[in-house]
N, C-alpha and C positions, 0 to 999 in steps of 0.2 A: 506500499498500498505499501522522505524529506526523505527526499534520497537521497522508491517510493517508499519515522520516514522521512525523511528525504534519499535522494533518491529512489525512484520508484518506490522505498522504501526501499528499494532492487533488489535481487537473489529470491525472490521468496520460493525461488523453486532451485536447487543447489548448481552451484555450475554455466548454467546456464547461460546467453549474453545480453552485460547487462544493458537495459535499458533506462530509465530514468522516474526519476516516483511514482508521477501517474502509469506508468512505467508498471511503479511495485502493485498497484492492486493489481495489474494483468497478470504477475508473473502467481502474486500472492492470487491470485481467482481458481491459478490452476494446480491449484492445492488445495484446492477447493471446488475441484472439477473432477412428453414425450417426446412421441415423435419420430417414426425414421422415413428417412427419402434414399433416393436411386446413393448408393459409389459413387462417387465421383472424388479426387485428389484434392484439397484443398492444400491452394498457391494464393501468394498473401496479394491480401486488396490492394486497389487501387489509393492508394494514396493512406496508406497503416503510418508506414514507414515518417513523411513527412508529417504527421496526426505527432505523433512518437516525438518527432525530432523539437514543434512545435511549444509542446506540452513545456516538454526538459525547457527549452529556456526560460517559460515565460518561471516556472518552479526554479533555475537558475541565478534569472532578475530580486526574486522575491529571496533569495540565502542570503545573497550578496548586496542588494541595498536594508537588506532589513531594519525596512520602516514598517510595522503597524500597519500606519494607514496607506491605500490604492489597495488596485483589484484586488479582490481575491484568486487561485489558483480552481477554475471549472473546463477540462481535458474531456474529451467524448473520443476515445482510443478507443481501434480492435488492433491486436495479434494476432497472426499467425503463427504455431509450433510446426513444422516438420517431425512426424514419430523419431523423428534419426534424432535431430538436436533434445526433440522429451527425451530419448535410451542415455544420454550424457547425464542425464539428472542422479539415475538411478543409484540406488543406499544395497545395502544388502537387506536391511530391512520395507523396504522400497523396492519396488520395480513401476514402468511403464508399460504396459501392457497393453493401449490402445494404439492407433493410428493419429493421423495427423490434429492437431485442435486447433481451437479459436474461440479467444473471449473478446464480450468487447464489453464496456462499462463507462460512464459514465464520471468522470471525476470535480466534485465539490468536497474543495477543502476553504477556511479560511488562514486570509494570510496572516494577520493576529495573531494566531494558534502557530501556524508555524513556526513564524518570528519569535510566542514566547520560549517555544520548546528549544530551538536555541540560542535564546541567549541566558534562559534561567543559568541563577549561578547555583540552583540548589537542585537535588533530585527533580524532575519534573515529568509526569505523564501524560503522551500525547497518545487522546482518540481520535480514527478518525471516524468522522460520523457515520454510519451501512450503510454500503454501498453492492451493489446486485449488480454482478458478475451475469450475462449470460453466455453461451462455451457451446461449441461445439461437438463433437468429442467422433473419434471414425471405429466402429468400432465393429466385425462380424460384416463387415460388405456392405452396411451400409451408420450414413447420419446420422447420433443423437442424442440429441438434445440437454444442456445440465444449466439450471442457476442455481449461484451459490449467493449468499448474502453478505458479508465479512465486514469485524466490528473490528480493524485490527488497534493494535498499541505497540508501543513505542516507549521507552523510560529514557529518559533524561538526563541527566550527572553534569556542570557541568557543561551545556553542550555536545558533549557526546552518547554517540544513543550505546544504554547497557544490556537492555534485554527489548526481545520479538513476543510478541504473540499475537495468530492469526487471527483469532477468537471467529474460526465459522457458523455465524447465531442460524441460518437453516439454509437447507443445499435438498432440490426436488429435481427430478427427469431418471436418468436408466439407473437402475438398483445396482451392477454393478458399477459403474461410472460413479457415483452417488457412494454407493461402498468406497473405493478409491481416496474419491475425497474425503469425506471421515473420519477414513484411517492414516489416510496423510496429511491433514492438518492434526487432528491427536496428536501423532509424533514431532512432529514442530512445533506444538504449546504444551506438550506435555511430555517428553524426551527429552528435548530443545535437537533434533537430528538437525536444522538447517539453524539451529542459530548462533552461533558464531560464522557461516558466511552471510549471514542475511544484516548481522553486526557489525559483518566491516564492509559489509559493499554499504552501508549507507553515512556509514564513518569519512569510509572513498573517496563516494560519490559527491559531501556539503565539503567536505576539508581537499578535493585535492582535481579531482573532477571538471565539477558545478569552473572553477578558478581554472584552472587551467582551457576550459575548449571555453569558456563566455568571459572574459578576460578585461568586457567594455565595460562587461554588468558588477568591477570585482570592489568590495567594498576596501572603507578610508582602513577598517576595524580588525587589525591581525587575530586571524582565525586559528583555534588553539591547532596544535600538530594529529593527524586521523590520527587514530591508532591499527 
């Protein structure tokens, strides 16, 4: 779900190519990833990458400007993953047994809440409002839909992310994919299977990737060194 939060709280799925905080919720959605349709390969939709890039710029500008006043972060995002890419995130306790997948989500997070999270000198719990991701996943020669509502939480201390929870609130859709999504989210929140990767990704995005990619938005205030 700060760059996604920060950085797309990015890397909600282990070892997947990084995107952005807005993207973070999309990646989170895949951990929380009825209706069947004829089999067809899921190809990246037109404008996907451009929308993610635009959202990344808006988020980065907010992070570096550090001004709680101004436009909030609002992005309509979609992300398509090939099966081979999703398989790169396999763990001994969790493997991807489906085909290609795509999730779409409308991200809405207030600017003030983002700034509070990264500027507070105390422990600060950053709650992302409930967001619903609509996904389609290939399984057994068919495209099956899944809807997942998540309410991610990130705990910051001195501007650094230290803990992350996906908080899958509701999921509906094909039984097999629904069960996998519930298992993945449960493992993430209860056993911390992806915790280290997510924390590293969030902090790296805020303090390294964002300033490097968008130097024109670099804030005057020195940022702490990322973990």
